[in-house]
N, C-alpha and C positions, 0 to 999 in steps of 0.2 A: 505492500498498499505506500503511497506516496502522495503527497499534497500538504495541506495548512496543518500546522499541528492542533488540537482542539486544547490542551490541557486540564481534560476531563476527564477524571478517573471516574467508570461507572457506579463502582459499589465499593465501598472501605468498611468493613466491620469490622469492631473490637469487642472479643471478650476479655472480662477482665475478673480474675480469681484472686479475693483476698480472704484467705481462708485464716479463720480465728480474729479476726477484726471486730466480733462483735462484743459489747459488754457482758455476755455471756458470765454468769456466777453462781454456781450453784447453792441451792437451797442449804441451808447449815442443819444438820441433823437434831440441833438442841437449841433453844432458845438463847443460851449463852456461848455457843460456839463460833468463831470468827469464820465468816467464809472466805475459802481461801481467795486471791488475788485471781484476775483473769489472764489465761495466757497472754505473751505478746503475739501481736500481728506476725503472721507468717509472710516472707516475701511477696508480692505481688506478682502476677504471674498474666501478661497479655497473649491471648490468640488473634492473629490479625490477618484480613484476607483482603485483597485488592482485584479487581478487574479493569481492564482497560476500557475505553469507548472504544466502541467499534468503528469508529471512522478517525479512532487517533492513533497516536503513537503507542508501542509497547513499551512496558514495564518494565523498567531496570531493578528496584531494591523497594523492599520497603523497612522502614527506619524506626526506632523509635527513639525520640528525644525526651531524657531525663533531666529535667531541671533541681535545684535544694541550694540552700544557703549553708554554708559551713560553718564549722564551729568557731571560725573568725569572723562571722557575720558577712564573709564573701559570697556573692552569687556565681555558682558554678552551674555548668552542662557538662552532658556527655551524651554522644550518639552513639545508638549501636547497630549495626546490620543486622535485621532479623530475619529477611527471605530475600533472594536475589537470584533472577534468571542467569541459565547457562552453569557452567560446569566449574565455576570460577571459585576458588577457595581464598579465604583471608589469608594474607601475607605478614611480613614482617610487622610488627605493634598492632596487628589485628584490621589490617586495612585492607578491605576488598576493593583487587583492580577494576577500572573501568569496564563499564558493561562493551564499551568499543564505540564506534560511530560510522552510521551509512548516509552520513548528508552528501551531496553532490551539490559542492556549493554555486557551479557555472549555472545551476536550473534550479535550485533553491528547491530542491527534493529529497528526500529520505525513503528506504523501505523500511520495513517491520523482516529484518532477516533476522534482528537479533534483539535480546529484552523475548517476555512472555506476556502471555493474553491474562494471564492469572498467576498470582504470587499467594501464599499464604504459608506462614510462621508461627512460631510460638517462642518467648523469653521470658525469664523471669529473674526479677532484678536480685542478681548476685548481692551486691552490696546496699542491700535494703537497711535502714536504719531506723525501726519505729518510732525512734524519740525525735524523729526531723521531718518536717512539713516536705513535700515534694511534689514534682509536677511531671507528668506523662504528655507527651503526645505522641502520634502516628504521624510521619511524614514518608511521599509514596514519590517514585522519583519514575519519569518516563526516560527512554532513551534520547540520546541526544537528536534534535531536529533544528530547521534553520531559525534562525532571530526573524525577526520582522523586519530590521532592518536590512536582511538578508533576501528577504522576498520581496522589498521594495526595489534595491538595488539590481535583481534580476529583473522584474517585471519593468522598470524605468531605464536600462541600459545603463548603467552607473556603475562604476568601482565600487566593491565592498569597502565599507568604512574601518582606516586602518587601527583606530584607536576603540573597535567595539567587538565582542567576539561576534564572531558568523553564526556560533549556532548555540541551544541554550537546551539546557535539560529541566522541563517544565515540572512541576511538584503541586501537588495536594497535602494539604493536612486538616488533621482533626482538631477539634477543640481538644482544651487539657483536659485530663484528670488529674483531680487534687486530691492530695494525701493530708489530711490533716490528724496527728496522734492526740 
C-alpha cells in the first residue's frame, strides 16, 4: 500500500491488572484482635493490543511510557518496548533496532512490506514501588512514511527541505493511567 499517511490506529486496547491493590482487610476473629495490614500492591501488568488503520501504514511497535517522581523530587520517565513487528531483538542497553524504511522520497510513497497490521504484548513493571505515585501510558508507532513537507515538495516539483526530516513515524497514544498509593 502506498499513499498518504493517516496516523490513525484503528484500535488500541489496554488491560491493566493491579492484583492486591484493594483495601482488603480480613475481619478479626475476636473483637480485641487486630486485623492484619493489607498486603502491598503487586506490580501492575499491562496487556496491550493495537491494529493499523486499513488505509494507513503498518505498525512498528507498542511502547509503555512510565513516569514518576524519584526520592529527590525529580520527575523521571522511562520508555519500554512491549511488542514489535518483525524478528528484531533488543540489542545493547535493551534498545530495539529501527523497523526499517520503505519510503521512496522521489515519489513521496511508502510500502507496507515492513511492520505489522496488529501487535499485542504484555508487560509488568518490575521496578514498581507501591509507595510512589506513577503514571503509565501506551504509545503506538507506525513505520516511517513521507512527512507532509515531502508530499508538498514532490507534488509541486520542489527540492526537499534540507533542515526538515523527509520522513516521520506517526504515533498514537492513550490517556495516562495513574497509580496513587
